[in-house]
VOVOMAR-333060 format. One line per field, with one value per residue: residue number from 1; residue in one letter; x, y, z of N, C-alpha, C, O in turn. Coordinates in pm, 1 decimal, padded with zeros to 6 digits. Layout:
N
k: NUM  ...
r: A  ...
neast: X  ...
nnorth: Y  ...
nup: Z  ...
caeast: X  ...
canorth: Y  ...
caup: Z  ...
ceast: X  ...
cnorth: Y  ...
cup: Z  ...
oeast: X  ...
onorth: Y  ...
oup: Z  ...
END
This chain:
152
k: 1  2  3  4  5  6  7  8  9  10  11  12  13  14  15  16  17  18  19  20  21  22  23  24  25  26  27  28  29  30  31  32  33  34  35  36  37  38  39  40  41  42  43  44  45  46  47  48  49  50  51  52  53  54  55  56  57  58  59  60  61  62  63  64  65  66  67  68  69  70  71  72  73  74  75  76  77  78  79  80  81  82  83  84  85  86  87  88  89  90  91  92  93  94  95  96  97  98  99  100  101  102  103  104  105  106  107  108  109  110  111  112  113  114  115  116  117  118  119  120  121  122  123  124  125  126  127  128  129  130  131  132  133  134  135  136  137  138  139  140  141  142  143  144  145  146  147  148  149  150  151  152
r: M  A  E  R  D  K  E  E  K  E  K  K  E  K  A  A  K  E  K  A  A  K  E  K  A  A  K  E  K  A  A  K  E  K  A  S  K  K  Q  S  Q  K  T  V  V  N  N  N  Y  Y  I  S  T  P  S  Q  C  Y  Q  Y  Y  W  D  Y  E  Y  V  I  P  D  S  N  S  R  Y  L  S  Y  N  E  L  Y  G  Y  S  I  E  Q  L  R  L  A  R  N  E  I  Y  A  R  H  G  R  L  F  A  N  K  Q  L  Q  N  Y  F  S  N  K  S  W  Y  Y  G  C  I  S  P  N  N  F  R  T  S  V  F  N  R  Y  E  K  A  N  V  D  M  I  V  R  V  E  R  D  R  K
neast: -00715.3  -00693.4  -00487.7  -00606.0  -00800.5  -00629.7  -00514.2  -00739.8  -00802.0  -00573.6  -00609.2  -00844.7  -00754.3  -00562.6  -00727.2  -00880.7  -00685.0  -00612.4  -00856.5  -00879.3  -00658.7  -00738.6  -00966.0  -00847.0  -00688.9  -00893.3  -01019.9  -00813.1  -00791.5  -01046.0  -01027.2  -00826.6  -00958.2  -01169.2  -01027.8  -00921.5  -01155.7  -01242.3  -01042.5  -01098.3  -01341.0  -01583.1  -01650.7  -01934.3  -02039.3  -02201.5  -02441.4  -02461.6  -02229.4  -01959.6  -01640.5  -01291.6  -01013.9  -00711.4  -00482.9  -00553.2  -00581.4  -00318.2  -00176.8  -00254.3  -00226.7  -00027.8  00251.7  00275.1  00026.8  -00022.0  00048.4  00206.6  00287.2  00313.2  00202.0  00023.0  00145.3  00378.7  00560.4  00574.0  00828.0  00897.6  01099.5  01108.9  00851.7  00862.0  00985.4  00795.0  00561.8  00312.5  00069.2  00112.2  00130.7  -00127.5  -00270.6  -00155.2  -00234.9  -00516.0  -00531.4  -00501.7  -00748.9  -00904.6  -00833.5  -00988.7  -01238.0  -01364.4  -01572.0  -01543.3  -01616.9  -01501.8  -01468.1  -01241.1  -01065.3  -01228.7  -01251.8  -00982.8  -00924.0  -01119.0  -01018.9  -00831.8  -00736.7  -00767.1  -00945.5  -01252.4  -01501.5  -01738.3  -01835.5  -01985.9  -01858.5  -01965.9  -02039.6  -01807.6  -01559.1  -01268.9  -01178.6  -01135.6  -00879.8  -00547.7  -00270.7  -00046.3  -00159.0  -00312.0  -00107.2  00038.7  -00140.4  -00161.7  00106.9  00141.7  -00041.4  00083.6  00324.5  00213.4  00100.9  00333.4  00457.2  00305.9
nnorth: 05493.4  05407.1  05229.5  05033.7  04938.6  04832.1  04621.2  04461.3  04395.7  04244.2  04032.0  03920.5  03841.3  03655.3  03466.5  03391.6  03269.6  03053.6  02917.7  02851.2  02681.0  02471.7  02382.6  02297.4  02086.2  01918.3  01859.7  01721.2  01500.6  01387.1  01324.6  01128.4  00930.4  00874.2  00771.5  00546.2  00401.0  00358.2  00188.8  -00041.8  -00127.9  -00362.2  -00590.6  -00660.5  -00978.1  -01195.5  -01103.5  -01174.8  -01229.1  -01084.5  -00979.0  -00928.3  -00874.8  -01073.3  -00926.6  -00665.3  -00686.3  -00762.1  -00540.4  -00334.9  -00410.8  -00510.0  -00735.1  -00898.5  -00987.5  -01214.3  -01566.3  -01664.4  -01421.6  -01384.2  -01600.8  -01602.2  -01510.8  -01631.2  -01940.3  -02181.1  -02365.5  -02712.8  -02759.4  -02510.3  -02498.3  -02717.3  -02630.5  -02508.7  -02532.0  -02788.4  -02666.7  -02405.4  -02464.5  -02556.0  -02318.0  -02154.4  -02284.0  -02259.3  -01987.3  -01909.2  -01975.8  -01808.7  -01555.0  -01523.9  -01492.2  -01710.2  -01873.3  -02052.5  -02371.5  -02476.2  -02355.2  -02254.6  -02188.3  -02001.6  -01800.1  -01726.6  -01616.0  -01418.6  -01229.6  -01098.5  -00808.6  -00789.1  -00979.9  -01084.5  -01267.5  -01436.8  -01634.3  -01941.3  -02262.6  -02466.1  -02333.3  -02231.7  -02207.7  -02346.4  -02262.8  -01994.4  -01952.0  -01848.7  -01957.1  -01984.5  -02004.9  -02241.7  -02432.9  -02396.6  -02466.5  -02740.1  -02814.5  -02751.6  -02929.6  -03168.1  -03150.7  -03142.4  -03399.7  -03557.7  -03487.3  -03594.9
nup: 01239.1  00973.9  01002.4  01157.6  00979.6  00791.1  00937.5  00982.2  00720.1  00654.8  00834.4  00731.4  00478.5  00554.3  00682.5  00464.0  00302.2  00466.3  00471.5  00201.6  00177.4  00346.7  00208.9  -00028.2  00069.1  00159.0  -00084.4  -00215.1  -00047.4  -00081.5  -00353.3  -00347.4  -00197.0  -00369.9  -00588.3  -00467.8  -00410.3  -00671.1  -00764.5  -00624.6  -00717.2  -00829.9  -01099.5  -01297.0  -01383.7  -01596.3  -01492.3  -01222.3  -01076.8  -00904.6  -00955.7  -00893.9  -01082.6  -01084.0  -01159.8  -01097.1  -00821.9  -00745.0  -00826.6  -00652.8  -00386.6  -00102.9  -00111.0  00113.9  00176.2  00045.2  00006.4  -00198.5  -00390.6  -00671.8  -00804.3  -01005.0  -01225.5  -01303.4  -01351.3  -01096.4  -00934.4  -00864.8  -00671.3  -00541.9  -00427.4  -00260.7  -00036.7  00118.6  00392.9  00460.6  00524.2  00425.3  00153.7  00105.0  00152.7  -00044.8  -00278.9  -00262.0  -00256.7  -00519.1  -00623.6  -00463.3  -00550.0  -00768.2  -00669.3  -00548.5  -00315.6  -00003.3  00126.6  00347.4  00662.7  00794.1  00583.5  00451.2  00646.5  00667.6  00410.1  00399.1  00566.9  00420.1  00246.0  -00028.6  -00106.0  -00243.2  -00203.9  -00394.7  -00554.3  -00546.7  -00442.4  -00604.8  -00836.4  -00934.0  -01186.1  -01316.7  -01554.2  -01562.6  -01484.5  -01566.9  -01777.4  -01606.4  -01352.6  -01378.4  -01423.9  -01188.4  -00982.1  -01038.2  -00995.4  -00723.7  -00607.7  -00678.0  -00528.0  -00271.5  -00260.4  -00276.5  -00041.2  00159.5
caeast: -00825.0  -00642.4  -00406.8  -00701.0  -00857.0  -00523.8  -00502.5  -00858.4  -00785.7  -00472.6  -00672.4  -00937.2  -00673.5  -00502.6  -00835.9  -00917.5  -00578.7  -00625.7  -00976.7  -00846.0  -00567.9  -00819.0  -01049.1  -00758.9  -00654.5  -01013.9  -01039.6  -00710.9  -00829.3  -01162.2  -00978.7  -00757.0  -01059.7  -01241.0  -00937.8  -00913.4  -01281.7  -01245.4  -00951.9  -01151.9  -01471.2  -01595.9  -01708.9  -02048.7  -02019.8  -02322.6  -02545.6  -02473.0  -02101.9  -01874.7  -01503.9  -01181.0  -00914.7  -00586.3  -00387.5  -00594.2  -00546.9  -00174.2  -00127.0  -00289.6  -00209.3  00107.2  00286.2  00260.7  -00110.1  -00026.9  00147.9  00295.5  00228.2  00314.9  00163.3  -00063.1  00219.9  00500.0  00553.8  00640.4  00902.6  00881.4  01195.9  01064.8  00732.8  00895.6  01030.0  00679.7  00494.9  00188.0  -00033.6  00141.0  00094.6  -00275.0  -00313.7  -00109.4  -00322.9  -00648.6  -00515.0  -00524.3  -00895.3  -00958.3  -00810.9  -01096.9  -01365.8  -01427.3  -01606.5  -01493.0  -01703.5  -01422.2  -01476.3  -01106.5  -01018.4  -01312.0  -01210.4  -00848.0  -00928.0  -01205.0  -00936.6  -00738.8  -00797.0  -00790.1  -01040.0  -01394.9  -01563.2  -01873.1  -01874.7  -01994.5  -01771.2  -02033.9  -02048.1  -01675.1  -01499.7  -01124.5  -01149.9  -01095.8  -00736.5  -00455.7  -00181.1  00039.2  -00241.3  -00343.2  00015.0  00079.8  -00230.1  -00118.4  00237.0  00121.2  -00106.2  00189.0  00413.0  00134.5  00091.9  00465.8  00495.1  00221.1
canorth: 05423.0  05340.9  05116.7  04932.9  04881.8  04752.1  04499.2  04379.8  04344.7  04138.1  03917.9  03858.0  03775.8  03537.4  03369.7  03341.0  03177.9  02931.7  02848.1  02794.7  02568.4  02362.2  02330.8  02225.3  01960.0  01835.9  01812.6  01619.9  01381.0  01330.2  01265.8  01003.9  00832.9  00836.7  00684.8  00420.1  00330.5  00317.2  00075.6  -00162.5  -00159.9  -00495.3  -00597.1  -00750.4  -01085.3  -01277.2  -01041.3  -01220.4  -01245.0  -00967.0  -01024.2  -00836.5  -00957.0  -01087.5  -00820.2  -00549.4  -00713.2  -00759.8  -00405.3  -00240.4  -00460.9  -00550.3  -00874.6  -00978.0  -01037.2  -01339.0  -01668.8  -01652.7  -01305.4  -01386.2  -01732.3  -01581.0  -01449.8  -01707.5  -02081.5  -02218.5  -02490.8  -02817.3  -02735.1  -02391.5  -02532.6  -02818.7  -02558.4  -02459.8  -02629.6  -02842.7  -02563.4  -02298.1  -02515.3  -02555.0  -02178.5  -02104.7  -02343.6  -02198.4  -01844.9  -01894.2  -01976.0  -01691.2  -01435.7  -01516.8  -01473.5  -01834.3  -01891.4  -02180.7  -02444.2  -02493.2  -02228.9  -02205.7  -02122.0  -01883.6  -01696.8  -01682.3  -01526.6  -01303.9  -01130.6  -01037.1  -00687.6  -00805.0  -01089.0  -01058.0  -01395.8  -01418.4  -01747.7  -02063.1  -02369.5  -02540.7  -02250.9  -02185.3  -02277.6  -02324.4  -02206.5  -01853.5  -01948.9  -01832.3  -02073.0  -01996.7  -02053.1  -02383.7  -02512.5  -02385.4  -02550.1  -02878.6  -02835.5  -02750.4  -03057.8  -03270.9  -03138.8  -03184.6  -03546.0  -03613.3  -03455.5  -03668.4
caup: 01178.3  00854.1  01049.1  01202.8  00857.5  00730.4  01017.3  00954.0  00584.2  00662.5  00902.2  00637.0  00375.8  00617.9  00701.8  00331.7  00260.7  00547.2  00424.8  00070.8  00200.5  00401.7  00100.1  -00119.7  00135.9  00158.9  -00221.8  -00241.5  00028.4  -00150.1  -00478.8  -00313.2  -00158.1  -00491.3  -00665.1  -00394.4  -00433.3  -00810.3  -00778.1  -00563.5  -00771.5  -00885.0  -01231.8  -01306.2  -01481.0  -01608.6  -01411.1  -01084.6  -01008.8  -00897.9  -00934.3  -00912.0  -01151.0  -01009.4  -01189.3  -01018.6  -00681.7  -00726.7  -00849.3  -00548.3  -00251.0  -00066.7  -00129.0  00235.9  00183.5  -00029.9  00036.0  -00314.9  -00458.7  -00817.8  -00856.6  -01120.8  -01334.9  -01336.6  -01315.3  -00971.7  -00951.8  -00763.4  -00563.7  -00468.8  -00349.3  -00161.2  00082.9  00194.7  00479.7  00405.4  00541.5  00330.5  00021.5  00100.6  00139.0  -00174.4  -00380.9  -00251.3  -00286.7  -00663.7  -00638.2  -00393.4  -00633.9  -00866.6  -00600.3  -00502.8  -00174.9  00046.3  00219.0  00468.7  00737.9  00822.6  00462.2  00425.9  00742.5  00631.5  00294.4  00430.1  00635.9  00325.2  00190.1  -00172.0  -00132.6  -00257.3  -00233.5  -00448.0  -00638.0  -00466.6  -00493.9  -00712.0  -00958.1  -00974.5  -01299.9  -01327.5  -01687.1  -01545.1  -01455.8  -01679.2  -01791.9  -01487.9  -01241.6  -01403.5  -01401.6  -01048.1  -00901.5  -01060.6  -00931.5  -00578.4  -00575.5  -00689.9  -00411.0  -00154.0  -00264.3  -00247.5  00096.9  00255.4
ceast: -00778.6  -00559.7  -00496.8  -00764.1  -00755.7  -00508.9  -00620.1  -00848.5  -00685.0  -00528.9  -00765.8  -00862.1  -00611.1  -00607.5  -00876.8  -00813.2  -00587.6  -00744.5  -00948.4  -00754.5  -00643.6  -00905.6  -00966.4  -00722.6  -00773.9  -01040.0  -00939.2  -00744.6  -00946.3  -01119.7  -00907.0  -00856.8  -01137.3  -01156.7  -00927.3  -01038.9  -01287.7  -01158.2  -01014.3  -01290.4  -01469.2  -01666.9  -01825.6  -02021.7  -02145.6  -02436.0  -02556.3  -02340.7  -02024.5  -01733.7  -01406.1  -01070.5  -00786.2  -00488.4  -00422.9  -00553.7  -00396.6  -00119.5  -00147.9  -00263.4  -00069.0  00127.1  00261.9  00119.7  -00122.9  00077.4  00253.5  00237.0  00219.3  00278.4  00069.1  00013.7  00353.1  00479.9  00632.5  00709.5  00875.4  00972.3  01157.4  00948.9  00763.4  00942.4  00916.4  00623.1  00367.4  00077.6  -00011.2  00104.7  -00057.0  -00327.4  -00274.7  -00198.9  -00459.9  -00646.2  -00541.3  -00674.5  -00956.0  -00941.7  -00920.5  -01234.7  -01435.4  -01455.1  -01559.6  -01590.8  -01633.1  -01416.3  -01339.2  -01050.1  -01097.3  -01273.0  -01073.6  -00853.9  -01016.7  -01127.4  -00832.5  -00807.8  -00833.5  -00902.3  -01183.6  -01461.4  -01706.2  -01922.6  -01872.7  -01902.7  -01834.7  -02039.6  -01912.5  -01620.6  -01351.4  -01085.2  -01111.4  -00945.5  -00657.1  -00359.6  -00091.4  -00039.9  -00276.0  -00222.8  00054.3  -00011.0  -00187.4  00013.4  00222.4  00057.8  -00003.1  00281.5  00339.5  00125.3  00223.8  00507.0  00416.9  00272.4
cnorth: 05344.3  05218.0  05000.6  04862.5  04790.0  04619.0  04405.6  04316.1  04229.3  04013.6  03844.4  03782.2  03647.5  03428.0  03307.7  03241.4  03045.7  02849.1  02779.6  02673.0  02447.9  02299.5  02249.3  02088.6  01864.9  01778.5  01703.1  01488.9  01310.4  01262.8  01133.8  00895.1  00783.1  00741.1  00548.0  00337.1  00277.3  00194.2  -00052.1  -00198.6  -00297.9  -00488.4  -00694.8  -00850.6  -01170.9  -01229.2  -01093.0  -01241.6  -01114.7  -01014.8  -00909.0  -00919.3  -00965.3  -00973.7  -00692.8  -00568.5  -00698.2  -00617.9  -00316.2  -00287.5  -00513.6  -00699.1  -00957.9  -01032.5  -01174.3  -01438.1  -01664.9  -01542.4  -01315.8  -01522.0  -01721.0  -01527.4  -01518.3  -01852.8  -02105.7  -02352.5  -02586.5  -02789.3  -02614.6  -02426.2  -02632.7  -02753.8  -02504.6  -02571.1  -02678.4  -02736.9  -02447.1  -02339.6  -02513.6  -02413.0  -02122.5  -02157.3  -02274.9  -02047.5  -01817.3  -01891.0  -01848.4  -01563.7  -01416.4  -01513.0  -01598.9  -01828.3  -02031.2  -02243.3  -02464.6  -02358.5  -02169.6  -02130.1  -01993.9  -01769.2  -01639.7  -01580.9  -01404.9  -01194.0  -01064.9  -00918.6  -00702.9  -00903.0  -01039.5  -01187.6  -01378.2  -01537.7  -01874.6  -02169.7  -02447.0  -02463.4  -02205.5  -02271.8  -02244.2  -02271.1  -02058.3  -01841.3  -01921.9  -01951.7  -02094.1  -02057.3  -02201.0  -02471.4  -02510.0  -02463.3  -02695.8  -02908.0  -02839.3  -02882.0  -03170.7  -03269.1  -03182.2  -03336.5  -03611.4  -03592.2  -03536.7  -03806.2
cup: 01055.1  00892.3  01092.8  01081.4  00788.7  00803.9  00990.7  00815.8  00582.0  00729.4  00807.6  00527.4  00430.4  00636.1  00567.9  00280.7  00336.3  00500.7  00290.8  00085.2  00254.5  00293.4  00001.5  -00060.9  00135.1  00019.0  -00256.9  -00171.3  -00039.6  -00280.9  -00453.2  -00276.3  -00279.3  -00575.4  -00599.5  -00416.4  -00575.9  -00831.4  -00726.1  -00614.9  -00834.8  -01019.7  -01231.4  -01416.8  -01481.0  -01518.8  -01268.2  -01013.1  -01013.0  -00869.3  -00949.0  -00973.9  -01069.4  -01035.4  -01113.8  -00872.8  -00660.6  -00738.0  -00727.6  -00405.4  -00227.7  -00080.1  -00003.2  00254.0  00117.3  00021.2  -00075.1  -00404.4  -00610.8  -00877.8  -00975.3  -01241.8  -01367.0  -01294.4  -01187.0  -00991.4  -00835.8  -00644.5  -00479.1  -00376.1  -00238.9  -00030.1  00169.3  00282.7  00410.4  00413.1  00444.3  00187.6  00002.7  00078.6  00002.7  -00287.4  -00379.1  -00276.5  -00435.2  -00691.3  -00578.6  -00475.5  -00736.6  -00800.5  -00551.9  -00354.1  -00133.3  00145.1  00352.6  00542.4  00767.4  00700.8  00435.2  00519.4  00707.0  00517.0  00318.9  00501.8  00546.3  00257.9  00042.2  -00204.2  -00140.0  -00301.5  -00279.5  -00529.7  -00553.8  -00525.8  -00610.1  -00843.3  -01010.5  -01087.8  -01309.4  -01464.5  -01677.9  -01518.0  -01583.0  -01680.7  -01670.4  -01371.7  -01257.4  -01371.3  -01254.2  -00954.9  -00915.3  -00988.5  -00778.8  -00534.4  -00579.4  -00568.0  -00284.1  -00147.0  -00224.6  -00101.6  00200.1  00282.3
oeast: -00819.1  -00561.9  -00466.2  -00778.9  -00791.0  -00492.8  -00601.9  -00881.8  -00707.9  -00500.1  -00766.8  -00901.9  -00607.1  -00581.0  -00903.9  -00849.2  -00572.2  -00736.2  -00988.0  -00770.6  -00617.2  -00917.6  -01010.5  -00724.9  -00757.8  -01077.9  -00974.7  -00728.5  -00945.7  -01170.6  -00924.4  -00842.5  -01167.6  -01207.6  -00924.4  -01030.4  -01332.6  -01195.0  -00986.2  -01352.6  -01367.1  -01735.3  -01816.0  -01986.1  -02190.9  -02518.0  -02651.7  -02342.5  -02024.8  -01709.8  -01436.5  -01036.9  -00755.4  -00418.8  -00333.8  -00499.0  -00353.2  -00026.4  -00065.0  -00277.4  -00000.4  00034.5  00231.1  00097.4  -00224.6  00181.8  00373.7  00147.3  00126.9  00319.4  00038.7  -00044.8  00430.9  00393.5  00744.3  00656.2  00836.3  00927.9  01172.2  00948.6  00697.5  00938.6  00939.9  00635.3  00320.6  00001.1  -00107.3  00053.8  -00107.4  -00416.7  -00353.2  -00233.7  -00512.3  -00747.6  -00596.9  -00721.2  -01046.7  -01026.6  -00942.3  -01336.4  -01553.6  -01371.2  -01538.8  -01641.0  -01697.1  -01365.0  -01322.8  -00994.2  -01039.8  -01262.5  -01051.6  -00795.5  -00990.6  -01166.9  -00753.2  -00923.8  -00923.8  -00949.1  -01229.8  -01475.9  -01786.3  -02038.9  -01769.8  -01872.9  -01765.1  -02044.2  -01903.4  -01634.3  -01313.3  -00968.8  -01060.0  -00889.8  -00694.0  -00367.5  -00062.8  00006.7  -00270.1  -00234.6  00098.7  00036.8  -00177.8  00029.1  00285.0  00099.3  -00003.5  00312.9  00396.7  00140.3  00225.7  00583.2  00458.1  00212.5
onorth: 05229.9  05116.1  04884.1  04740.3  04684.7  04514.9  04284.5  04199.1  04128.3  03901.8  03721.3  03672.4  03544.9  03310.9  03188.0  03139.4  02938.7  02726.7  02665.1  02573.9  02334.7  02177.1  02144.9  01987.6  01744.9  01662.1  01603.9  01380.6  01188.1  01156.0  01038.0  00780.6  00664.2  00641.9  00445.7  00216.3  00165.1  00104.7  -00160.1  -00290.9  -00343.5  -00390.5  -00801.7  -00813.9  -01214.1  -01309.7  -01058.4  -01270.8  -01043.9  -01083.5  -00806.1  -01025.3  -00873.5  -00929.2  -00619.7  -00478.2  -00629.2  -00580.6  -00228.9  -00208.7  -00556.1  -00778.5  -01076.7  -01116.8  -01241.8  -01398.5  -01662.6  -01568.4  -01261.4  -01554.0  -01821.5  -01501.9  -01468.5  -01883.6  -02056.4  -02441.9  -02546.5  -02794.5  -02617.4  -02387.3  -02632.6  -02817.3  -02459.8  -02689.3  -02617.6  -02720.2  -02396.0  -02258.6  -02474.5  -02390.5  -02050.5  -02083.5  -02237.2  -01988.3  -01713.4  -01811.9  -01788.5  -01474.7  -01305.7  -01528.9  -01594.7  -01783.4  -02117.8  -02176.5  -02469.7  -02260.2  -02047.6  -02021.3  -01890.7  -01654.4  -01518.8  -01472.9  -01298.1  -01077.5  -00983.4  -00928.0  -00634.3  -00908.3  -00963.3  -01214.1  -01313.1  -01541.4  -01910.5  -02167.3  -02488.4  -02523.9  -02147.7  -02394.1  -02127.1  -02237.8  -02002.2  -01731.9  -01966.1  -02038.2  -02208.1  -02148.0  -02276.9  -02571.5  -02611.6  -02521.1  -02767.3  -03014.0  -02922.3  -02939.9  -03258.6  -03374.1  -03250.6  -03395.1  -03708.4  -03671.3  -03545.9  -03880.3
oup: 01034.5  00823.2  01067.5  01081.4  00735.5  00740.2  00978.1  00796.9  00515.4  00686.6  00803.3  00488.5  00362.5  00608.9  00559.1  00222.1  00277.4  00491.1  00269.0  00014.0  00214.0  00286.4  -00046.4  -00131.2  00113.2  00005.8  -00320.6  -00227.7  -00053.6  -00315.1  -00528.5  -00318.9  -00290.0  -00627.5  -00668.0  -00438.6  -00599.1  -00907.4  -00777.9  -00562.3  -00886.1  -01049.4  -01171.1  -01528.7  -01375.0  -01474.5  -01198.4  -00893.6  -01113.7  -00769.9  -01009.3  -00921.2  -00993.4  -00944.2  -01070.7  -00809.5  -00568.4  -00666.5  -00701.9  -00311.9  -00320.7  -00063.5  -00013.4  00340.8  00132.9  00072.9  -00048.4  -00484.6  -00671.3  -00989.3  -01039.5  -01347.1  -01448.4  -01212.4  -01171.5  -01056.9  -00726.2  -00529.7  -00356.9  -00259.3  -00134.9  00075.3  00281.5  00250.7  00314.1  00318.1  00386.8  00110.1  -00102.6  -00003.1  -00059.1  -00379.7  -00483.9  -00313.3  -00470.9  -00773.3  -00636.3  -00470.6  -00785.9  -00867.9  -00517.6  -00276.0  -00218.3  00235.5  00457.7  00489.0  00765.9  00714.9  00400.6  00476.1  00715.5  00526.1  00263.6  00497.5  00593.4  00217.8  -00005.9  -00318.0  -00055.1  -00420.9  -00212.5  -00569.8  -00496.7  -00645.2  -00702.7  -00950.4  -01118.8  -01085.7  -01310.0  -01486.9  -01774.7  -01527.5  -01691.8  -01593.4  -01634.0  -01302.7  -01160.7  -01300.6  -01200.7  -00857.3  -00815.6  -00927.8  -00712.9  -00434.0  -00493.2  -00511.8  -00199.3  -00039.8  -00148.8  -00046.1  00315.8  00360.3
END
């Protein structure tokens, strides 16, 4: 009888350990999901726009999601840009706008950016202001436009 009680006690202890391990795994998973949601939260601006800053996007998403991942943090050179196709230049230029939540009237562009995990379009083209660009973005848009003009 004592042996039977010992076996039952061991079974209960084993079940309790397994339950604790499952609960711990569930808590860790929930914490990761919560952290992920927190990273992708948007900020209210002027009570009607929701944006995600470029630095947040760049920090949490893979470079392959971008044509030029660091166009918001360094100056692009003419020679570097000249190596891109006309279509890549168009996407790279509009990518700078998309990082700030601009919506696109052109359906092809809107579909392209809507398929990016970092994109959150919320500002109509008429309401978008380039004053949100940093110095790199302003210079890079100008440089891309220059290369596009020269390539045509």
